[in-house]
C-alpha positions as CSV (number, residue, x, y, z in Angstrom):
1,M,7.2,-16.5,9.3
2,S,3.5,-16.7,8.8
3,G,0.6,-14.9,10.6
4,K,-0.7,-11.4,11.0
5,H,1.6,-8.6,10.1
6,A,1.0,-4.9,10.9
7,V,1.2,-2.7,7.8
8,D,0.4,0.9,7.0
9,C,-2.1,1.3,4.1
10,Y,-3.3,4.3,2.0
11,E,-6.9,5.1,2.9
12,S,-7.2,6.8,-0.5
13,L,-5.5,6.1,-3.8
14,D,-6.2,9.5,-5.3
15,E,-3.5,10.6,-7.8
16,Q,-2.3,7.0,-8.1
17,V,-2.5,4.9,-11.2
18,A,-3.2,1.2,-11.4
19,L,-3.1,-1.5,-14.2
20,V,-5.1,-4.6,-13.7
21,T,-4.7,-7.5,-16.1
22,G,-7.7,-9.7,-16.9
23,A,-10.1,-7.1,-15.7
24,T,-13.2,-8.1,-17.6
25,R,-14.8,-10.4,-15.1
26,G,-14.5,-12.2,-11.8
27,I,-11.8,-11.2,-9.3
28,G,-10.1,-9.0,-11.8
29,A,-13.2,-6.9,-12.6
30,T,-13.8,-6.6,-8.8
31,I,-10.3,-5.5,-8.1
32,A,-10.5,-2.9,-10.8
33,S,-13.8,-1.6,-9.5
34,D,-12.6,-1.5,-5.9
35,L,-9.4,0.4,-6.8
36,T,-11.5,2.8,-8.8
37,D,-13.7,3.4,-5.8
38,L,-10.6,4.1,-3.7
39,G,-9.8,7.0,-6.1
40,A,-7.1,5.4,-8.4
41,T,-7.0,5.9,-12.1
42,V,-7.5,2.3,-13.3
43,Y,-6.4,0.9,-16.6
44,A,-8.5,-2.2,-17.0
45,G,-6.7,-4.7,-19.2
46,A,-8.6,-6.9,-21.6
47,R,-8.1,-8.9,-24.8
48,D,-11.3,-7.2,-26.0
49,T,-11.8,-3.7,-24.7
50,D,-15.5,-3.8,-25.4
51,D,-15.7,-6.2,-22.4
52,I,-14.8,-3.3,-20.1
53,T,-18.0,-1.5,-19.3
54,E,-17.2,0.5,-16.2
55,P,-17.3,4.2,-17.3
56,D,-14.8,5.3,-14.7
57,Q,-12.1,2.9,-15.9
58,R,-9.8,3.2,-18.8
59,A,-10.1,0.1,-21.0
60,I,-6.8,-0.9,-22.4
61,R,-6.1,-3.7,-24.9
62,L,-3.8,-6.2,-23.2
63,D,-3.3,-9.9,-24.1
64,V,-0.6,-11.0,-21.7
65,T,0.6,-13.6,-24.2
66,D,1.4,-10.8,-26.8
67,E,4.5,-8.9,-25.9
68,S,3.9,-6.2,-28.5
69,E,0.5,-5.5,-26.9
70,I,2.1,-5.3,-23.5
71,E,4.6,-2.8,-24.8
72,T,1.9,-0.7,-26.4
73,A,-0.3,-0.8,-23.3
74,I,2.6,0.4,-21.1
75,D,3.6,3.1,-23.6
76,R,0.0,4.4,-23.6
77,I,0.0,4.7,-19.8
78,A,3.3,6.5,-19.9
79,D,2.0,8.9,-22.6
80,E,-1.3,9.6,-20.9
81,V,-0.4,9.8,-17.2
82,G,3.4,9.3,-17.0
83,Q,3.2,7.1,-13.9
84,L,2.2,3.7,-12.6
85,D,1.9,3.0,-8.9
86,I,0.1,-0.4,-8.8
87,L,0.3,-3.4,-11.1
88,V,-2.1,-6.3,-10.4
89,N,-1.1,-9.5,-12.3
90,N,-4.6,-11.1,-12.3
91,A,-5.0,-12.7,-15.8
92,G,-4.9,-16.5,-15.6
93,V,-6.1,-19.8,-16.9
94,F,-6.9,-23.1,-15.2
95,Y,-7.2,-26.4,-16.9
96,R,-8.7,-29.2,-14.9
97,S,-6.1,-31.7,-15.9
98,G,-5.2,-35.0,-14.2
99,P,-1.7,-36.1,-13.0
100,L,1.4,-35.3,-15.0
101,H,1.5,-38.5,-17.0
102,E,-2.0,-37.7,-18.3
103,M,-1.4,-34.0,-18.9
104,S,-1.9,-32.3,-22.2
105,T,1.4,-30.6,-23.3
106,D,-0.6,-28.0,-25.1
107,E,-2.5,-27.1,-21.9
108,F,0.8,-27.0,-20.0
109,D,2.4,-24.6,-22.5
110,H,-0.7,-22.3,-22.6
111,T,-0.9,-22.2,-18.8
112,L,2.7,-21.2,-18.4
113,E,2.3,-18.7,-21.2
114,V,-0.6,-17.0,-19.5
115,N,0.1,-17.5,-15.8
116,L,3.8,-17.1,-15.6
117,R,5.3,-15.7,-18.8
118,G,2.5,-13.1,-19.0
119,P,3.0,-11.6,-15.5
120,T,6.8,-11.7,-16.0
121,L,6.7,-9.7,-19.2
122,V,4.0,-7.3,-18.1
123,T,6.1,-6.6,-15.0
124,K,9.3,-6.3,-17.1
125,H,7.8,-3.6,-19.3
126,A,6.1,-1.8,-16.4
127,L,9.1,-1.6,-14.2
128,P,10.6,1.6,-15.6
129,L,7.3,3.4,-14.7
130,L,6.9,1.6,-11.4
131,L,10.4,2.4,-10.2
132,K,9.8,6.1,-10.7
133,Q,7.2,6.0,-7.9
134,D,7.9,5.8,-4.1
135,G,6.8,2.4,-3.0
136,A,5.1,1.1,-6.1
137,R,3.3,-2.3,-5.7
138,V,3.2,-5.4,-7.8
139,V,0.4,-7.8,-6.7
140,S,0.3,-11.2,-8.4
141,L,-2.7,-13.6,-8.0
142,S,-1.4,-17.0,-6.9
143,S,-3.2,-19.9,-5.3
144,N,-3.0,-22.3,-2.4
145,L,-2.6,-25.0,-5.1
146,G,0.9,-23.5,-5.6
147,Q,2.0,-23.8,-1.9
148,F,4.8,-26.2,-2.5
149,S,6.3,-26.2,1.0
150,Q,3.1,-27.5,2.6
151,G,3.0,-31.0,1.3
152,Q,-0.2,-30.4,-0.7
153,M,1.1,-30.2,-4.3
154,G,-0.5,-33.5,-5.3
155,G,-4.0,-34.0,-6.6
156,G,-3.8,-33.2,-10.2
157,Y,-3.7,-29.8,-12.1
158,P,0.1,-29.8,-12.6
159,P,0.1,-27.0,-15.2
160,Y,-1.7,-24.6,-12.8
161,R,0.2,-25.7,-9.7
162,I,3.6,-25.3,-11.4
163,S,2.7,-22.0,-12.9
164,K,1.8,-20.6,-9.5
165,V,5.0,-21.9,-7.9
166,G,6.8,-20.0,-10.7
167,L,4.7,-16.9,-9.9
168,G,5.9,-17.2,-6.3
169,G,9.5,-17.3,-7.6
170,L,8.8,-14.1,-9.6
171,T,7.5,-12.4,-6.5
172,A,10.6,-13.4,-4.5
173,Y,12.9,-12.3,-7.3
174,L,11.3,-8.9,-7.6
175,H,11.7,-8.3,-3.9
176,A,15.3,-9.4,-3.9
177,E,16.2,-7.3,-7.0
178,Y,14.1,-4.2,-6.5
179,A,13.0,-3.8,-2.9
180,S,16.0,-1.5,-2.4
181,E,14.5,0.8,-5.0
182,G,11.2,0.8,-3.1
183,L,9.2,-1.8,-5.0
184,I,6.8,-3.9,-2.9
185,A,6.1,-7.2,-4.6
186,S,3.4,-9.5,-3.2
187,A,1.6,-12.7,-4.1
188,V,-1.8,-13.5,-2.9
189,S,-4.0,-16.6,-2.7
190,P,-7.6,-15.3,-3.1
191,G,-9.2,-18.6,-2.1
192,W,-11.8,-20.7,-4.0
193,V,-13.9,-18.0,-5.7
194,R,-17.1,-18.3,-7.7
195,T,-15.8,-17.3,-11.1
196,D,-15.7,-18.9,-14.6
197,M,-12.4,-20.4,-13.4
198,G,-13.4,-21.4,-9.9
199,G,-16.9,-22.7,-10.8
200,S,-20.3,-22.2,-9.2
201,N,-19.6,-24.4,-6.2
202,A,-16.8,-22.2,-4.8
203,N,-17.2,-20.9,-1.3
204,R,-16.2,-17.3,-1.9
205,S,-17.6,-14.4,-3.8
206,P,-15.4,-12.3,-6.2
207,K,-15.7,-9.5,-3.6
208,E,-14.2,-11.8,-0.9
209,G,-11.5,-13.0,-3.3
210,A,-10.6,-9.4,-4.2
211,D,-10.3,-8.2,-0.6
212,T,-6.7,-9.1,0.0
213,P,-5.3,-8.1,-3.4
214,V,-6.9,-4.7,-3.0
215,W,-5.5,-4.4,0.5
216,L,-2.0,-5.3,-0.8
217,S,-2.5,-2.6,-3.5
218,R,-2.9,0.0,-0.7
219,F,0.5,-0.8,1.0
220,K,2.5,2.3,1.9
221,P,6.3,2.5,1.2
222,G,8.4,0.3,3.4
223,S,5.8,-2.4,3.8
224,V,6.8,-6.1,3.8
225,G,7.4,-7.6,0.4
226,G,8.4,-10.8,-1.3
227,R,5.8,-12.9,0.5
228,L,2.5,-14.8,0.0
229,W,-0.7,-13.7,1.6
230,R,-4.1,-15.1,2.2
231,D,-6.9,-13.3,4.1
232,R,-4.6,-10.4,4.9
233,T,-2.3,-12.9,6.7
234,L,1.2,-14.1,5.7
235,V,1.3,-17.8,4.7
236,E,4.2,-20.0,3.7
237,W,5.0,-20.8,0.1
């Protein structure tokens, strides 16, 4: 079922803790900033923490392709604040590759490593903290290029498309496995956004792209999970 769906959202995220991966620029930086403005304690993940310049955020070294860095980052959050209410899996890469028979295998491997393996492992290590909270949220950045049921999977970019289909599978799995423990897992298509990844011709600003991910991060316990959203509206995979 797609369409609008009524949900209850926190107006303030005071006393809640968020981790945003890929928070140095673009949508990730905007999500981190907006969650900070809502009152959350935000750990801003970056491969180089010098790239995090917001004084109200806690820069945290986090390369999602390095499991030891993931473990260290989660351990730091556990030691410093002892909780995690929101995980935003934002870090990603996008190669402008042609059809599958022309695809670079190295680009395919790297895309899956960052876009699918990374969120899976970050979520794996974050789950013990997330499941301690009532209604913790996992929000993963997907794309309309990964909507496999809509007959629009052609047109090149197979590494990116396939990685985002997999991210939808991760979201559905998390819902089926952990919703009974209160976890709310969501995927979101932010649209075509003017970032390093989206390019200068994109029709949305980072602020517009961040709107629905931030909204999903505000869901209260018992909200719908395991689905894909765009513009605060449920859409089909």
